[in-house]
C-alpha positions as CSV (number, residue, x, y, z in Angstrom):
1,M,109.6,173.5,81.4
2,T,113.4,173.5,80.6
3,F,116.1,176.1,80.9
4,D,116.0,176.5,77.1
5,S,112.6,178.2,77.4
6,L,113.8,180.9,79.9
7,G,115.6,183.1,77.4
8,L,119.2,182.0,78.3
9,S,122.0,182.0,75.7
10,A,123.9,178.9,74.6
11,P,127.1,179.5,76.6
12,I,125.0,179.7,79.8
13,L,122.9,176.7,78.9
14,D,126.0,174.7,78.3
15,A,127.3,175.6,81.7
16,V,124.0,174.7,83.4
17,S,123.9,171.4,81.5
18,A,127.5,170.6,82.6
19,K,126.3,170.9,86.2
20,G,123.7,168.2,85.5
21,Y,120.6,170.5,85.8
22,E,117.8,170.0,83.2
23,T,114.7,171.4,84.8
24,P,114.5,174.8,86.6
25,S,113.2,174.9,90.1
26,P,109.9,176.9,90.7
27,I,111.8,180.0,92.0
28,Q,114.1,179.9,88.9
29,A,111.3,179.5,86.5
30,K,109.6,182.6,87.8
31,A,112.6,184.8,88.6
32,I,114.8,184.3,85.5
33,P,112.4,185.8,83.0
34,A,111.5,188.7,85.2
35,V,115.2,189.6,85.8
36,I,116.1,189.3,82.1
37,A,113.1,191.6,81.4
38,G,114.8,194.3,83.6
39,Q,112.1,194.3,86.4
40,D,112.9,194.7,90.1
41,V,112.2,191.5,91.9
42,M,111.4,190.4,95.5
43,A,111.7,186.6,95.7
44,A,111.1,184.4,98.7
45,A,111.6,180.7,98.7
46,Q,112.7,177.9,101.0
47,T,116.4,177.5,101.5
48,G,117.9,174.9,99.2
49,T,115.5,175.6,96.3
50,G,118.0,177.2,93.9
51,K,117.7,180.9,94.7
52,T,121.3,181.6,93.9
53,A,120.9,180.4,90.3
54,G,117.7,182.3,90.2
55,F,119.6,185.6,90.0
56,T,123.1,184.6,88.8
57,L,121.9,183.1,85.5
58,P,119.8,186.1,84.3
59,I,122.4,188.6,85.5
60,L,125.1,186.8,83.5
61,E,122.7,186.9,80.5
62,K,122.2,190.6,80.8
63,L,125.9,191.5,81.4
64,S,127.0,189.4,78.4
65,Q,125.4,191.8,76.0
66,G,126.7,195.1,77.4
67,E,129.9,197.1,77.7
68,R,132.7,195.5,79.7
69,A,133.7,197.0,83.1
70,R,136.2,199.8,83.0
71,P,139.0,200.0,85.7
72,N,137.8,200.0,89.3
73,Q,134.2,199.8,88.0
74,V,131.5,197.2,88.9
75,R,128.5,196.3,86.7
76,A,126.6,194.0,89.1
77,L,126.9,194.0,92.9
78,I,125.8,191.1,95.0
79,L,125.7,191.6,98.8
80,T,125.7,188.7,101.2
81,P,125.7,188.5,105.0
82,T,128.5,185.9,105.5
83,R,131.9,185.0,104.0
84,E,130.8,181.5,103.3
85,L,127.7,182.6,101.4
86,A,129.8,185.1,99.5
87,A,132.3,182.4,98.5
88,Q,129.4,180.1,97.4
89,V,127.7,182.8,95.3
90,S,131.1,183.7,93.7
91,E,131.7,180.1,92.9
92,S,128.2,179.9,91.2
93,V,129.0,183.0,89.1
94,A,132.3,181.5,88.0
95,T,130.7,178.2,87.2
96,Y,127.8,179.5,85.2
97,G,129.8,182.2,83.5
98,K,132.8,180.1,82.5
99,N,131.9,180.3,78.8
100,L,131.5,184.1,78.9
101,P,134.1,186.9,78.6
102,L,133.2,188.3,82.0
103,R,135.3,189.0,85.0
104,S,134.1,188.4,88.6
105,T,135.6,188.4,92.1
106,V,134.6,188.2,95.7
107,V,135.6,190.4,98.6
108,F,135.1,189.8,102.4
109,G,136.9,190.4,105.6
110,G,139.3,188.2,107.5
111,V,141.9,188.2,104.7
112,K,144.3,190.8,103.3
113,I,142.7,193.6,101.4
114,N,145.6,194.4,99.0
115,P,145.0,191.3,96.7
116,Q,141.3,192.3,96.5
117,M,142.2,195.8,95.5
118,M,144.5,194.5,92.7
119,K,141.6,192.4,91.2
120,L,139.3,195.4,91.3
121,R,141.8,197.7,89.6
122,K,141.1,196.1,86.2
123,G,137.3,196.4,86.8
124,V,134.9,193.5,87.3
125,D,131.5,192.7,85.8
126,V,130.2,190.9,88.9
127,L,131.4,191.7,92.4
128,V,130.2,189.5,95.3
129,A,130.9,191.2,98.7
130,T,130.1,191.4,102.4
131,P,129.0,194.9,103.5
132,G,131.9,195.6,105.9
133,R,134.7,194.9,103.5
134,L,133.0,196.6,100.6
135,L,132.8,199.9,102.6
136,D,136.5,199.5,103.4
137,L,137.3,199.3,99.7
138,C,135.0,202.2,98.9
139,N,136.8,204.4,101.5
140,Q,140.1,203.6,99.9
141,G,138.8,204.4,96.4
142,A,139.3,200.9,95.1
143,V,135.8,200.4,93.8
144,K,133.4,202.7,91.9
145,F,129.8,202.3,90.8
146,D,129.4,204.6,87.8
147,Q,128.7,201.6,85.6
148,L,126.5,199.7,88.1
149,E,123.5,198.1,86.4
150,V,122.2,195.5,89.0
151,L,122.1,195.3,92.8
152,V,121.3,192.1,94.6
153,L,120.6,191.6,98.3
154,D,121.0,187.9,99.0
155,E,119.6,186.6,102.3
156,A,118.4,190.1,103.1
157,D,116.6,189.0,106.3
158,R,119.8,187.5,107.6
159,M,121.7,190.7,106.9
160,L,119.2,192.7,109.0
161,D,119.4,190.0,111.8
162,M,123.2,190.5,111.8
163,G,122.9,194.3,112.2
164,F,124.0,195.3,108.7
165,I,121.2,197.7,108.1
166,H,123.4,200.8,108.6
167,D,126.1,199.5,106.3
168,I,123.5,198.7,103.7
169,K,122.1,202.2,103.8
170,K,125.6,203.6,103.5
171,I,126.2,201.5,100.4
172,L,122.9,202.4,98.8
173,N,123.9,206.1,99.1
174,L,127.0,205.4,97.0
175,L,125.1,203.7,94.2
176,P,123.5,205.4,91.1
177,R,119.7,205.8,91.3
178,Q,119.1,204.2,87.9
179,R,119.7,200.5,88.5
180,Q,117.8,197.1,88.7
181,N,117.2,195.9,92.3
182,L,116.8,192.3,93.3
183,M,116.0,191.0,96.8
184,F,116.3,187.2,97.4
185,S,115.6,185.7,100.8
186,A,114.1,182.8,102.6
187,T,111.5,185.0,104.2
188,F,110.2,188.5,103.9
189,S,109.5,190.0,107.4
190,D,108.0,193.4,108.1
191,D,111.5,194.8,108.5
192,I,112.5,193.6,105.0
193,R,109.4,195.1,103.5
194,Q,110.2,198.4,105.2
195,L,113.7,198.3,103.7
196,A,112.3,197.4,100.3
197,K,110.1,200.6,100.2
198,G,113.1,202.8,99.5
199,L,114.9,200.2,97.4
200,V,112.8,198.4,94.8
201,N,110.5,200.1,92.2
202,N,107.2,198.4,91.4
203,P,108.7,194.9,92.0
204,V,107.6,191.5,90.9
205,E,106.9,189.6,94.1
206,I,107.6,185.9,93.9
207,S,106.8,183.3,96.6
208,V,106.9,179.7,95.7
209,S,106.2,178.1,99.1
210,P,104.6,179.1,102.5
211,P,107.0,180.9,104.8
212,N,108.7,178.9,107.6
213,T,108.2,175.6,105.9
214,P,111.0,173.0,105.8
215,V,111.8,171.2,102.6
216,A,109.6,168.2,102.2
217,A,112.5,166.0,101.1
218,V,114.1,166.3,104.6
219,E,113.2,163.5,107.1
220,Q,113.1,165.0,110.6
221,W,113.3,163.2,113.9
222,L,114.7,163.8,117.4
223,C,116.3,161.8,120.2
224,P,115.4,162.7,123.8
225,V,118.7,162.6,125.7
226,D,120.3,164.1,128.8
227,K,122.6,167.0,128.1
228,K,125.7,165.2,129.4
229,Q,125.1,162.2,127.1
230,K,124.7,164.1,123.8
231,S,128.3,163.7,122.8
232,A,128.3,160.0,123.4
233,L,125.0,159.6,121.6
234,L,126.2,161.5,118.6
235,T,129.3,159.2,118.4
236,Q,127.1,156.1,118.5
237,L,124.8,157.4,115.8
238,I,127.7,158.2,113.5
239,E,129.3,154.8,114.0
240,K,126.2,152.7,114.1
241,H,124.7,154.2,110.9
242,N,128.1,154.6,109.2
243,W,127.5,158.3,108.5
244,S,130.3,159.5,106.2
245,Q,129.4,163.2,106.0
246,V,127.6,165.0,108.9
247,L,127.1,168.7,109.5
248,V,126.5,169.3,113.2
249,F,125.2,172.6,114.6
250,T,126.0,173.9,118.1
251,R,124.7,177.0,119.8
252,T,128.1,178.5,120.8
253,K,131.6,178.7,119.4
254,H,133.2,177.1,122.5
255,G,130.7,174.3,122.3
256,A,131.7,173.7,118.7
257,N,135.4,173.5,119.6
258,R,134.7,171.2,122.5
259,L,132.6,168.8,120.5
260,A,135.1,168.7,117.7
261,R,137.8,167.7,120.2
262,Q,135.6,165.0,121.8
263,L,134.9,163.5,118.4
264,E,138.6,163.6,117.4
265,S,139.5,161.8,120.7
266,R,137.0,159.0,119.7
267,G,138.7,158.5,116.3
268,I,136.2,160.5,114.2
269,N,137.7,163.1,111.9
270,A,136.1,166.4,112.9
271,S,136.7,170.1,112.5
272,A,134.9,173.3,113.8
273,I,133.9,176.3,111.8
274,H,132.7,179.6,113.4
275,G,133.3,183.3,113.6
276,N,136.4,183.1,115.8
277,K,138.3,181.0,113.3
278,S,140.5,182.7,110.7
279,Q,139.2,182.8,107.2
280,G,142.0,180.4,106.1
281,A,141.0,177.9,108.8
282,R,137.3,178.1,107.8
283,T,138.1,177.7,104.1
284,K,140.4,174.7,104.8
285,A,137.8,173.0,107.0
286,L,135.0,173.5,104.5
287,A,137.2,172.2,101.6
288,G,138.2,169.1,103.7
289,F,134.5,168.4,104.5
290,K,133.4,168.7,100.9
291,A,136.4,166.5,99.8
292,G,135.5,163.8,102.4
293,S,138.7,164.0,104.4
294,I,136.7,165.5,107.3
295,R,133.8,163.3,108.4
296,V,132.1,165.8,110.7
297,L,131.9,169.5,110.4
298,V,130.8,171.2,113.6
299,A,129.4,174.7,113.0
300,T,127.6,177.6,114.6
301,D,124.7,179.3,112.9
302,I,127.2,181.3,110.8
303,A,127.0,178.4,108.4
304,A,123.3,177.8,108.6
305,R,123.0,179.9,105.4
306,G,125.6,179.8,102.7
307,L,126.9,176.2,102.9
308,D,126.1,174.5,99.6
309,I,127.3,170.9,99.8
310,D,126.1,168.5,97.1
311,H,124.1,165.6,98.4
312,L,124.8,166.3,102.1
313,P,123.0,163.4,103.7
314,Q,122.7,164.3,107.4
315,V,122.4,167.5,109.5
316,V,122.4,167.2,113.3
317,N,121.2,169.8,115.8
318,F,123.5,169.1,118.7
319,D,121.8,172.2,120.4
320,L,118.5,173.6,119.3
321,P,118.7,177.2,118.2
322,N,117.2,180.0,120.3
323,V,115.5,181.5,117.2
324,P,113.1,178.9,115.7
325,E,113.5,180.2,112.1
326,D,117.2,179.2,112.3
327,Y,116.1,175.5,112.6
328,I,114.7,175.7,109.1
329,H,117.8,177.3,107.7
330,R,120.0,174.6,109.5
331,I,118.1,171.6,108.1
332,G,117.9,173.3,104.7
333,R,121.6,172.3,104.2
334,T,120.4,168.8,103.3
335,G,117.7,167.8,100.9
336,R,118.9,170.4,98.3
337,A,118.2,170.4,94.6
338,G,115.6,167.6,94.9
339,A,117.9,165.2,96.9
340,T,116.7,163.6,100.1
341,G,118.3,164.0,103.6
342,Q,117.9,163.6,107.3
343,A,117.7,166.2,110.1
344,I,118.3,164.8,113.6
345,S,118.0,166.8,116.8
346,L,119.4,165.8,120.1
347,V,117.1,167.4,122.6
348,C,117.4,167.5,126.4
349,A,114.7,168.5,128.9
350,D,116.1,172.1,129.2
351,E,115.4,172.6,125.5
352,F,111.7,171.9,125.6
353,K,110.7,175.5,125.1
354,Q,112.9,175.8,122.0
355,L,111.4,172.5,120.7
356,T,107.9,173.7,121.2
357,D,108.6,177.0,119.4
358,I,110.1,175.1,116.5
359,E,107.2,172.7,116.2
360,R,104.6,175.5,116.4
361,L,106.5,177.4,113.7
362,I,106.6,174.5,111.2
363,N,103.2,173.3,112.4
364,Q,104.4,169.8,112.9
365,I,105.2,167.5,115.8
366,I,108.7,166.0,115.2
367,E,108.9,162.3,115.5
368,R,110.8,161.0,118.6
369,K,113.1,158.0,118.7
370,L,114.6,156.7,121.9
371,V,118.0,155.1,121.7
372,D,118.9,152.2,123.9
373,D,121.2,153.0,126.8
374,F,120.5,156.7,126.3
375,E,117.0,157.0,127.8
376,P,117.0,160.4,129.5
377,V,116.8,160.6,133.3
378,H,115.2,164.0,133.0
379,H,112.0,163.5,131.1
380,L,111.3,165.5,127.9
381,P,107.6,166.5,128.1
382,E,105.3,165.8,125.3
383,S,104.8,168.6,122.7
384,S,101.5,170.2,121.6
385,L,100.8,172.6,118.8
386,K,98.1,174.3,120.8
387,Q,99.0,177.9,121.8
388,R,98.7,178.5,125.5
389,P,95.9,180.9,126.4
390,S,97.0,184.2,127.7
391,H,95.8,184.8,131.2
392,T,95.0,188.3,132.4
393,K,97.0,189.3,135.4
394,K,94.8,189.8,138.5
395,P,95.3,193.0,140.5
396,K,97.2,192.6,143.7
397,K,95.1,192.5,146.8
398,V,95.7,195.4,149.2
399,K,96.5,194.3,152.7
400,P,93.8,195.2,155.3
401,G,94.7,198.5,157.1
402,H,97.4,199.3,154.6
403,R,97.6,202.9,153.3
404,D,99.4,204.0,150.1
405,G,102.9,205.1,151.0
406,Q,103.0,203.2,154.3
407,R,105.7,200.7,154.7
408,S,104.5,197.1,155.3
409,S,106.9,196.7,158.2
410,E,105.2,199.6,160.0
411,N,101.8,198.0,159.5
412,A,103.2,194.7,160.9
413,R,104.5,196.5,164.0
414,G,101.2,198.3,164.5
415,H,102.5,201.8,163.9
416,R,99.3,203.3,162.7
417,S,99.2,206.4,164.8
418,P,97.2,209.3,163.3
419,D,100.1,211.4,164.3
420,R,102.2,209.9,161.5
421,L,102.2,211.9,158.3
422,V,103.2,210.8,154.8
423,S,105.6,212.9,152.8
424,V,105.6,213.4,149.0
425,D,108.3,210.7,148.5
426,G,106.3,208.2,150.5
427,N,108.3,208.3,153.7
428,A,106.4,208.6,156.9
429,K,107.3,211.7,159.1
430,Q,106.2,212.7,162.5
431,S,104.5,216.0,163.0
432,A,105.8,218.7,165.4
433,N,102.8,218.5,167.7
434,S,103.3,214.7,168.0
435,K,106.9,215.2,168.9
436,S,106.0,217.7,171.6
437,R,103.3,215.5,173.1
438,S,105.6,212.4,173.2
439,R,108.4,214.3,174.8
440,Y,106.0,215.9,177.3
441,R,104.9,212.4,178.3
442,L,108.5,211.3,178.8
443,D,109.3,214.3,180.9
444,N,106.2,213.8,183.1
445,Q,107.4,210.4,184.0
446,S,110.2,212.1,186.0
447,G,107.7,214.7,187.5
448,E,109.2,217.7,185.7
449,N,107.8,220.3,183.4
450,P,109.9,220.9,180.3
451,G,110.0,224.6,181.0
452,S,111.2,224.3,184.7
453,R,114.6,222.7,184.1
454,P,117.6,224.5,185.7
455,K,120.2,225.8,183.5
456,N,124.0,225.8,184.3
457,R,126.1,229.0,184.5
458,T,127.3,228.7,180.9
459,G,123.7,228.8,179.6
460,S,123.8,225.2,178.5
461,S,121.6,222.5,179.8
462,A,122.8,219.7,182.1
463,R,121.9,216.0,182.5
464,N,119.3,215.6,185.3
465,S,118.6,212.7,187.5
466,S,115.9,211.3,185.2
467,G,118.4,210.5,182.6
468,N,117.3,213.3,180.2
469,H,120.3,214.5,178.0
470,H,121.3,218.1,177.9
471,D,123.9,219.5,175.6
472,N,126.9,220.7,177.7
473,R,128.7,222.4,174.8
474,P,129.5,226.2,175.5
475,G,127.1,228.6,173.8
476,T,124.3,226.1,173.3
477,S,121.1,225.5,175.2
478,R,119.3,223.0,173.0
479,N,117.6,220.1,175.0
480,R,115.5,217.2,174.1
481,S,112.2,219.2,174.4
482,G,113.2,221.5,171.5
483,N,113.5,224.6,173.8
484,R,116.6,226.9,173.5
């Protein structure tokens, strides 16, 4: 099968040919005809298999035949979870639509909003946006959807993971009911299907690979290493194998900054990209990495989806992700469009649980390679794909002689008198009869009867020779026996 058989016009085919593509990927071969036919689509495929072209090509084909966008109007809206992904999709739209008389633009946060409003003023045929910035523009009346024909949710599962569900619902309320809906994602969870119930109408479901499966063209292996030696090991791997372009993933933003500084101090050009960086700094770092002036790009999971770098040879997991699905999206940055690549993970003993979760998800034991001089002191246990059996919790044994509501300390001291009562809140209280008997016993030790004590002239009790206390305040006659 070739692109010529998918119903695309000559201007689009010329643009595809200029990119060097001749044969459509499985997701493209199934999605493009369905979108051109006007059907709603739910498509799931591995990352790096051409999902972006799977919806941009047919959308451009449909829009090329209709009325141009009027001022502030949008004909096709593509929502993405991150700025990097939005920029990548916008670049694809511009590349494949360069021979068509269509206008497109991209809007996202982190940059000034006024230039974006100026571009929207003339109207755009294709708008690529992140949810937050799009709502800002809607609130200012800079964008309208009266002409909207197509809505695309790209990486829909990631948008839900990042908490965009409420923004998405707000945007859906602003759109006309009559439209074509497309959902493209790496996976379709139960949450995604729940969202799709009120979004797509009788959709064509497309799945070209099993879920949570890495691209077969990616060679995976890991290096057991102590945590403190990871930076030095990464430096040696880069220099020994002469890696010229490496994408490294860390778990935290501070970890990304620290690793980039360490690599720079060792003479390796490196830069960090994460959510705390300004959009200008992120764009500059990504451009330098693609151009080859930056050898190592250190990123958090913000870049796990959305970075499309031609022929990226290596991806390194400096830290394993806490969410095992993110491992698949990370290593999916290499081995794209039929190319081969390597995914290397530096794993310490503390990350054994994350490693086990990943291997069980992909149903594969990742090959281990020890590096000389970096053998770990803290052993990384061997992995297994077998799920641990769930053990039923045994009921706690009740201590002998222990009553419900009784404190363990009382049982230990032997306070098990039948005169002890238990209140509703579980606290032990002493009965009035028990108080009287115990005080009577104390008084009898001095040979006195509680009722035979002399009173002073003021009516208050006095302290006797046995040491019993009597209240000497005027107007009171309360003593330890409870008599007044």
